[in-house]
N, C-alpha and C positions, 0 to 999 in steps of 0.2 A: 373232506377228501372227495365227495361225490362229484364237485364241480371241477376238480382238478384233472382236466383230460391231459393227454400228453402234450397237445398243442398248447394248452394253458400254462402247463409246468414250464415249457420252453419259453413262453413269453414272459413268465415271472423271472426266470434265470437271466433272460436278455436285459432286465432292468439293472443288473448288477455285474454281469459278465459279458464282455465283448467277444463276439465270434464263437469259435468252437462248437458249431451246430451239430456235428456228428456226436460229440460227447454229451451235449445237452439231450439230444433225441434218445441215446441209449438209455441215460438215466431216467429219463421221463417214462420211457416204456416199462423199465424195471419198476418203477414206482406204481404205475397204473396196474401192472400186473398183480401187485400186492392186494390192491383195491379189488381186482377181479377174483383173486384167491378167496378172499373173505367171503365171497358170495357163492362159493361152490358147496356142494353138499359135504358134511363132516368127513366121509370116508375118502373122497377125492381131495378135500382140502389138504390133508396131511401129506398127500403124495406129490403135490406141487411144490416144487422147491424153488428158491429165488434164483435168478441168473447172475451170479456175481460178475463184476466188470473189472477188467484192467485198463487203466488209462496210461498210455504211453506218450510221453512228451516232455520237452525241456523244462526246467524250473522257471517259475513265475509265469505260466501261461493260463493258470486258472483251475488246475486240477483239485486242489483242496477246497477253493471257493466254491466249485460246482456241488461238491458232496455236502458242504456246510450249509449253503443255501437251501439245498434240497430237503435237508432234515428239518430246517426251520419251516418250509413250506408244508411239510407233511406233519409237523409237530411231533416228530419221532426222536426218540432217544439217540444221541450221535456222540461217538467217541472217535478221537483221531490218535493214532498210535504210530510210532516210527519202528519199521521192521527191524532196523539196526540195533534197537534197544533190547531186543529179545536174543537170548543165547540158548544153545542146547543145554539140557538139564546136565548139571555137573560143572558148567562154567559160570562165571561171575556175570550176572545179567538177570533181566526180568523174566518171570515164567509167562508163557504165552496165554495162560488162562486168565491173567490178570486183566486182560483187555475186556473180557466178558464181566468181571467183577466191577471194573470201572463203568461199563455200559449199565449194569444194573444199580449202581449207585446213582448215576445220572438220571435214570428212569424213576428211581424212588424220589429223588429231588424234585422232578418234574410233577409226578402225581401227587406228592405231599403238597406242593404249591397250589396245584388246582383245587384240592380239597380244602386247603387253609382259605382260599379265595371265596370258596362256597360259604364258609361259616364266618367270613371277616366281620361282617355287620354285627352278628351276635356276640363274637369274641370282642369286639370293640365296646360293645354296651356293657358286657361283664367286666371288662378290664377298667372302664370308667367308674363303675360302681365300687370296685375294689380300691381304686385310687381315691375316690371320695371318703371311703372308710378310713383311709390313712390320714387324708388332709383334714377330716372332720370326724373323729371318732365319737361313736354313739355313748353319750354319758350313761354311767352305770344305772342311774335312777330311771332312765328312760326305758329300760328293759322291763320294769315292773308294770304290771297290767293296771295297778292302782293309780299311776301317774295321771295327771290330768291331760285330756286331749289337747288342751291349749299349748301345753309344753311340747308335746309330740308335733303339733302342727307347726309351731315355731322352729323346731329342728328341721323339719321337712322343708320348710321355706328357706332357711339358711342353705341347706344342701343344694336346693334347686339353684339358688344364686351362684353358688360355688361351681355347679356344673355348667352354667352359661359362662362364667369367667374361663373355665377350663377350655370349653370349646372355642372360645375367642381367642386363646393364647394369652390371657392376661396373667397366668400363673406359671408361664414358661420359665420365669427367672428363679422360682422357688426350688429348694432342694427338699427331698423326702428320703426317709429311711425305709427301705423295703427289704424283704427277704428273698434271696435267689437260692434255688436249689441246684446243687452240682453234686455229681458222682465223683468221689475221689479214688484215683487210680495209683496203686502203689508204684508202678513202674510201667515203662513201655519199651518196645524193641524198636530202635531206630535204625532201619536198614531197608535196602531194596533188593537183597539177595535172597528172594523167595521166602523170606521169613514174615511176610505180611500176613499169611494164614495163621502162623503161630500167635502173633500179636492180636489178631481178630478174635482167635478162640480164647486166649488168656483174658482179654478184656471182657469178653461176653460171659465167661464162666465166673470170673471174679466180680463183674458188675452185679451179679445177682446176690453175691454175698456183702458187697460193699454198701452200706446204708446211704441214702441220699443225704448229703450234709447241706444244712441251711446256712447261708452267709449273709450277714446284713451288709448292705451297700448304701452309701449316700449318692444319690443321683438326682439330676434335674427332672422336673415333672415329665416333659416329652419323653425322656429315656426310659422313666419308670413306666409310663403308659405303654410304650413300645414293648418292654420286657414283659408286662403283664398281658398284653394282647396276645403275645406269642405263646405264653403259657397257657391262656384261655383257649386259644385255637388248637393247641396240641391235645388239651383235654377233651375238646369237642369231636376231633377226627378219630376214626377208627384205623389205628395203625395196621392192624392184621389186614383190613380190606385195602389199605393203601399199598402195602407189600404185595398182596396178591395181584392187584391191578398192574403195578409197576413191573412185576416179573412177567406177566402176560404181554405188557407192552413191549418190554425189552426183546422177549422172544418173538413176537409177531411183527414188530415194525422197527427194530432197532437196526441202526446202520453203524458198521465199523469201517472207519477209513484207514486202510493199512498203507502209509506212505513209505517211500524208499524200499519198495519191494525189491528193486533191482540190486540193492545192496546185499541181499542174501542169495542171489542167484550165484551158483558156482559155475566156474568156467571149465569144469572137467578135470581139475587137478586138485589135490588136497594138500595144500601147504599153508602154514601160517593161519590167518584168520578163516581161510577156506575151510578148515577141519570143522568148525561148528556151523557154517552156513547152511549145509544140507541137513544138519540136525534140527536147525531151527524151522526149515521148511517141513521136515517130518512132524515136528511138534505142532506146527501150524495146520497140518493137514486135517487132523481129526476135529479141530474147532471149526474149520470152513466146511468140512464134509457133514458134521452134525455129531454132537456128543452132549453129554450133560456135565455142566461145570458146577462144582459145589461153591456157594457163595454164603456169606453169614446170614442172608435172608432166605436161603433156601436153594434147592437145585434150580439151575437155569439151562434149558435145551437150546442149542445154537442151530438146528436144522433150518430155520426160517429167518434167521438174521441175514441181512444183505451186507455182503463184503464187497467193498469197493477198493482195489489196490491200485497204487500209482507208483511210477518210477520214470526216471529220464531214460534209463537203458542205453547210456553212452558206451559203457564198457562191456554190457552183457546184452543178451536179446531174451524176450519172454521164453523162448524155447530152451534157454539155459536152465530155467526152473525145472524141477523134478517132474516127470510127466503126470503123476497122480495130482499135483497142485495145479498144473496147467489146465487139466481136466475139470478142475472146480471153478475155473474162472472162463466160462465159455464166450463171453462177449469181450471183445478188445476193440478199444477206439484210440486212434491216433489224434493227438491234439497238434494243431499247427503252431510253429513258432510265429512270434509276433513281429511285425515290422512297423515302419513309420505310420502307414495308414491306420493301424489298429491302435498304436500309441496316442494318435490324435483323438480317436474315439474314446479310448480309455480315460483320457484327460477331462473330456467334456461330457460324454453321454450318460454314464451309469448315475444312479441315485446317489452313490457315494463317490462320485467322481472326484480326482485328486485336486483339480482346480477349485471345486465347490468347497473341499475340505479346507484348503489354505485360505481361501477368502473368508470362510466362516470363522476360522481361528483368529485371523487378524482383525476381524470386525469386533472381536470381544475387547479390543484395545482401542476401539474407534478409529481404526484405520480402514479405508476403503481401497482395496487393491483390485485393479481392473486388467486382465490379461487380454491383450489384442489377439486377433486371429493369426497374424503373422508370427507372434511370440510363442503361440502354442504350436505352430508349424516348426519353428526353430528348435523348441524343446524336444519335440518327438524326433526331429532329425537328428540332434545330438545324441539322444538315448539309443536310437537305432545304430548310429555310427559307432558308439562305444561298445555296443554289443557285439558288433561285427569284429572290431579291432581286439577286443579282450574277451573274457568269458560272457556267453550269452546267458544272462540271469532274467530274461523276459521283462515283464512289466515292472519288476522291483527295481529296475534301472531308473525308472522314472521318479521314485522316491529319492534316490541319491542325487539325481540331477536337480531336482526341484528344491531339495534342502540346501544344496550348495548355492543355487540361484538366489534363494530367499534368505540366505544367512544373515546378511546385514539388516535387511528390512525386519526380520524377526527380532534380531538383537536391539534395534532402535525404535521399534514399535511403541513402547511405553512412553517414549519422550515426544512422540508424533501424534499427540491427541489430536482428533478430527483432521487427520492427514489424508489426502487423496494421492494415491500412486498409480501410474500407468506403466505396466511392464510390456515393452514392445520388443520387436527383433533385435533392435540396436542394444537394448539393455541386456538381453540374453547373451549377445555376442560378446559384449564388453566383459561380462561376468565369466563366461565359460570357454570362449574361443581359445585362450592361451592353454588352459588345462587340456582341452580336446586335442590341440596341435601336438603338444608334448605327450607322446604315447605312454612313456613311463610314468609320467605325473598322473595322466588319467587313469592308469592301472591302479594308482594307490588311491586317488581322490574320488574318482566316479566309479 
């Protein structure tokens, strides 16, 4: 994180997201402020709160992608939630605290993976020894001290030969009988109506009473090695240390991306679904403001979690949110709608550009596809035109246009081994011009 200056963060985001400089700049500053905060004195550190962000812009312009790429850059726990999934307490829907529980689970997974990686080599060696014990059990007589050294040496040599074969993959076809430990649960609560806590508590409580049951499984050697390696790694890591570190990471560097925030903005009258919208905002307020959420791993404080909210705000405005919630999102950035020029760049520039993706996918069938410059121009033009005439779904329109354009090529690719195809403007017009001309048809197909 030390070398991730705001400019560097923006440069990294530019590799995947076209344009939207204002939004990138805002998130880069918010991320750098976290790094700055960690270097303050403990008394002042607790006083500096993250500056939460609201991204305003139509669908398909890169709101979610900016937040997701940012979390990967910072190696921070990240969870994306839809505000419309939550409802006021008493209505059917998810409890707002579940977003913090989800973030904690993701953080536990991240930290556990890091700890497992540190002991990977040791766990691999232990698993290998365990598997060799299964493949070549120690003869009973060999355990006695009186046995001749020659016999012991012979067994050791055979074991080492077997180890070499195991590492070279010569035993991959063999099956072995191994014991797998699993906890038996008498029942589970299958629901999303706020009963997840009940299920967690029941399983935690009953899990302590339910003995671990060993089950014998017949599996191939590579799978047996993988199971044993996982078991050995779990024995080597300190789960309490993992939990403590994960909770700390979730609290200090977690990012919660709340999408569709405009869907819970009330327009000043309480009828139908609006009844619970303001309630959701009031339930959301303490989480964003800073509270302690009880999770099965322990209490998690939310004061320093960075919240990034996003919404199209077609029907509502950010000022329609309750004033207290507005105050908790001091930074607002507007994302620009995308036009033809941006579409051309999206198709060709990013690391994961769509043209690169489709070319790579078809190359797996030994089909080389070449998009000419004028074909890319035509695809971008059609996507922009359809967005103007129908609903504006931003860059997602490129997916629908490209899928329709390459439908026949994708279908016939397995039969066209070593085929070379050139997609030019004429080909694009042949495939798509009729659909684009017929507005009703384009509304359904593109």
